[in-house]
C-alpha positions, 0 to 999 in steps of 0.5 A: 740844912737838909737831912741829906747835908747833915748825913753827908757831914756825919759820913765825913766824921765817921770816915775820919774816925775810922781812919784815925782808928785804923792809922793811929800814927802817921795816919795821913802818910800811911793812908795816902800810901794805901789809897794811892793819893796825896797826904794833903788829900788824906788830911782832908779826910781826917778833917771830915771831907768825904773821899772821891768815889774811887777812894771810898770804893778802895776803903770799902774793898779794904775794910768790907761791909762793916766799914760801909755799914758804919759810914752809911748808918746816917742814911740807912739806919743802924748797922747792928742789924747786919752784925752777924754777916759782918762778923763772918766777913771779918773772920773770912778776911782774917782767915784769908790773910792768915792763910797767905801768911802761912803760905809765905812761911811754908815757902820760906821753910821749904827754901831753907830745907832745900838749901840744907840738903845741899852738902857744904862742899858742893856749895864751895865747889860750885862757887869755886868752879863756876858750876851750879850747886845742882850740877855739883851735887849730882856729880858728888852723888855719882862719885859716892855711888862708885866708892 
């Protein structure tokens, strides 16, 4: 066995270890869903087979430089030399995910506040009369201005 074959086997083991860590329960099914392939394919990865390039690229996009450095270490050397950059990339990725989550929460709160601003009677009249809540609310506002 040549060095490249040994590295190839070790890379498969490393991908398997990463997947087992990322998907501790129902790994084959969850990974198959995330990487748009069959559970049979992901079971092979969990057994140490290397993924196709398109799946490896998807894994790299999902987990970043830390994943690539960990898997490629048998070929390129210790990944610890890349650690500061990898930590920063991980923090940026987590910050982006938190920002997206916060935006979703803000949108939900804005929707609730908009609903709360509509008087309950306007909602009832709109549903009974077939009109929109906004139209009924404008009519209520006009009536209130004359009272």
